[in-house]
N, C-alpha and C positions, 0 to 999 in steps of 0.2 A: 395603670398609668405609667408613662415614661418615668424612669428613675431620675432623681436629682443627682447629676454627676458633676464632676469638676468643671466640665465644659458648660453645663447648665448655669452654674454660678458665675462663671467668667462672662458668658454671653449676657446674663441678666445685668451684671454690673455695667458692661460696655453699652448695652442697649438703653438701660434706664438713664445712665449718665448722658448719653447722646440726646435722648428725648428732653431731658432737663435743660441741657445747654442750648439745644436747638430753640426751645421756647424762651430761654433767657435772651437769646439773640433777637427773637421776634419782639420781645418787650422793649428792647433797646431801639429797634427799628420803628416801633409804634411811637415811642417818644419823639423820634426824629420825623414823625408824620409820613413815613414811608409805607407803613401799614395803616390803612384807613378803616373807618367803621368800628365795629366791636372787636375785641380780642379777649377770648376766654382761655386761660392757660391751665395746664394739667399738673403743675409743680406740686409734688407731694403724693399724687395719686398713681404714680407709675407702676406700683406693685399690682394694681388691678389688671392692667394690660399685660404685664410680664407673666403673671400667673395664668391668665386666659390663653395666651399664645402657646404656653406649654401644654395645655390640655386640648386645644382645638385640633380637629382633623383637617385633612386636605380640602374637603368639600364644605366645611363649615363657614358660615357667613357672620358678619358683624354689622350692626346698625346702631347709631348713637345720636346724641343731641349735637350741640354746637361747640362743645369742648372736644374738638375732633381732629387735632393736627397730628398727634403722634400715633394714633391707632393705625392709619394707613401705612405709616412708615414701618410699623411692626409687621404688617401684612405683606410688605414687599414693595410698596410704592417708593419711587425715587424721591428722597427728601428734597432734592434740588427743585423738583417740580412743585412740591407743596409750598416751599418758601416763595417760589415764583408766583404761585396762585395768590398767596397772601399779599404780595406786592402788586397784584393786578396785572401781571405780565402774561403775554401770549403763550409762553412756554409752560404755564401752570396747568394743573390737572383739569381745569375747566376753561383753559385759555384766558384766564384772568377774569372770568365773568361770575365766578362763584364766591371767591373771597374766603375769609376766615371760617365762616360758619357752614360752608357747603363743599367740603372736600368729598370727592366721590370717585370710586374706582371699582366698578363691578368686575373688571378682569382680575382684580385682587380680592374679590369677595368682600369689598367694603362698600356699603350702600348708604353712606352719609352719616353725619353732617346734615342735621335738620334744625331750622331756626324756630319752629313752632314748638312751644313747651309741651312735651308729651306726644307730639305729632308722630314721632317715630315708633311709638309703642304698637299701635295697630298695624303699621307697615311691617314691623318685624314679624308679627303673627302671620301676615300675608305672605311673606317670604317663606315662612315655615309651612304654611298651607300648600304653597306651590311645590315644595320638596316632597311633601306627603302625597299630593295628588299625582305627581309624576314619578313616584317611587324612587326619588333620588336620595342617596345616602348623605344627607346634609342636615345640620342643626344650626339654627339662627340664634346668635347671642344678641339680645335686645337690651340695650343700655338706656337708663334714664336716671335723672337726679332725684334727690329727695323732694325737691319742689314739685316735680312732675308727678310724684306719687299721689298728689291730691287731685289729679285730673280725672274727670268722669270717664274718659275714653280708656283709661287703664282698667277700670272694672268691667267694661264691656268686653275688652280684649281678653282679660283673665277668664271670664265666663266662657267665651267661645273657645279659647285655647285649651282649657281643661276639659270641656265637653267633647271636643274633637280630638283630644290627645295630640296636639300639634307638637312637632319637634322643635321647641323653642325654649330658651333659658332667659327668663326675665331677670335683669341685673340692675339693682338700684345702687348707683355709686353715691353712697350716702356720705357727703362731706359735711353734713350737719347744719348748713345755713342756707340752702337754696340760693336765692339772689341776695340774701342778707337777713332773712328771718329764720330763727332757730327752729329746728324740727319740733322742739318741745312746745312751741307756741302755735303750731298749725294743726294739731289734733289732740285728742284727749289721752293719747299714749305716744311714746316716741320710738316704738319698735316697729319699723315699717314692714319687716318680714311677716308680722302677724296678719297683714292684709291677705296673705295667701290662705290663711286658715279658713276663711269664709267660703272658699272654693274647694276645700280639701286638697289644696295644691301643696306638694312638698315645699317647705320653706325654712329659712333659718338665717341667722347672722353669720358674718364671716369677717375675720380680721383683715382689713384691706390695706394694712401697712406691711404685710408679710406676704411675699409672692408665693411662698411654699403653701401657706394656708389657702390662698386664693386658688392655686392650681389644684389642690386636693378637692376643694368644694366644686370647682368648675368641672373637673373630670367626672365626678359623681353625677352632677346635673346633666352634663352633655351625654353621657352614656345612657342615662335614664331616658332621655329624649330620643336617642338614636335607636334604642330597642323598642320604641313604640309606646312607652309608658307615660308620655306627655310632659308638660312643662314643670319647671321649678322656679321659685322666686328666691333669689339670693340678695340679702340686705348686706352689702359690702361696706363696712364702716371704714371710711378713709378720711382724708383731710387735705384741703387745698391751702397751700402756703400764701398764695396771692389772693387778690380779691375775686369776686365773681367774674368781673371783667376788669380791664385796666382802668376803668373809670370809677371803680368801687373804692370809696373812702374807708371802708371796713370799720365803721364806728360801732359795730355790733359785737366786737370781740377785742381782747387785749393782746398786746405784743407778747406778753408772758405766756398766754395760751398757745400762740403759734410756736413759740420757742419750746414749749413742753412737747408738742407733737414732733418737732424736728429731732428730738432725742430718740424717736423711734422711726426715723426716716428710712424708707425701704432701701435706698441705695447704701446707706451706712450699715444696715443690717446684713445685706449681702456681702459687703466688703469685710465686715467682721468675720463672717464665715470663711471667706477666702483666706484671710490671714490666719485664723484659728486652725484651719485644715492644711495650711501651708500650700495652698494652690498657686500662690504667686508671691513674689517679693515686693517690697515697696518700690524698688526701681522699675519692675515690670508694670506695676499699677501706674506709675508716673508716665510710662510710655503710652499706656492706654489712654490716659488723660490727655496727653499731647495729641494723640491720634484723633480723639473726639473733637478737640478744639480745632484742629486742622480741617476736619470734615465739615464742621459747622461753618467755618470761613469759606470753604468751597461752595456751600449752599448759598451763602450770602452773595458771593461774587457772581455766581450764575444768575441769581435772581435780579441783582441790581444791574447787571449788564444786558439782561434780556430786554427786548423791546416791548412797549405797550401795544395792545391790539390796535389795528386800523379801525377807523370809524365804520367801515363797511361791515365789520364783524357783528355790529349791533343788529343788522338786518339778516345776516347769514345764520344767526343763532336762534331764529324764531321759526315757527311753523309756517310753511308756505303751501297753499292750496293750488294745485296745478291749473285747475279750471276756474280760478277766481275771476269773476266777471268785471271787476273794477280795476283801478290803477295797480300796476305791479309795484312791488316795494323797492325795486332797484331803479 
């Protein structure tokens, strides 16, 4: 695995802080009704993405559920276009037609952004099957939440993936509460990684608040898949500071519980290492913070100043049959 260097920690701090502040801005825009529909934020879970990106290879892919704004940024998508998409603007990643839950950028190896709970799990195995079928050196990271772990399609996919030794890593971003129901109340045990045991699939828990631990576990699982030994299930224990979505009243947990998790915040953990190893001074960190704030404001300005799509786009974005015998859609 690539070593954890001074630059690794600096990049992690800058990236995770930007992801956090980017979504804080989205929350503010949602309250102003500039972001419509649902909005599911990633605050607190940034180490899961930071660690994964450190371990991924050039041809590796990522597919996830609807908490999907920062992953494409990490993979190289212009964050201005993502914010524009959430505001429904024509400059967005899907020309404003996808919105919050459907960010998509195959050119950056990001395959969504899926609104159906657990719907992306078999699709991730399908992407991995294609890589194996065409002898491509790629591994698919397939993310799902602890709520989706109770879907029947997960078991069908696990069985097929282990039987065919598909190059896929199944990653449960286990933030403990699904949409608002504790993991402890949805099954007779609360260790989701044990679901892999029934398929003799390598599996285990991971500290999802620490990007170093995530990177190490991801590297092992990705390389196992890449050499043809099949899938792994990682139960990454993380925590979301905000509600399931912006409309979540969060009556299922206490403020004290959230505050306890903030004591092991992934951004703070990385910053502590930067200071301890003297990788940067407080003044340098303040400069990074100012750069992040400026970058977020640039995204907001771009999104708000971009135009909404023309009505004609509604017809241009649907399938058209050339020899359709009835009325044309234009």
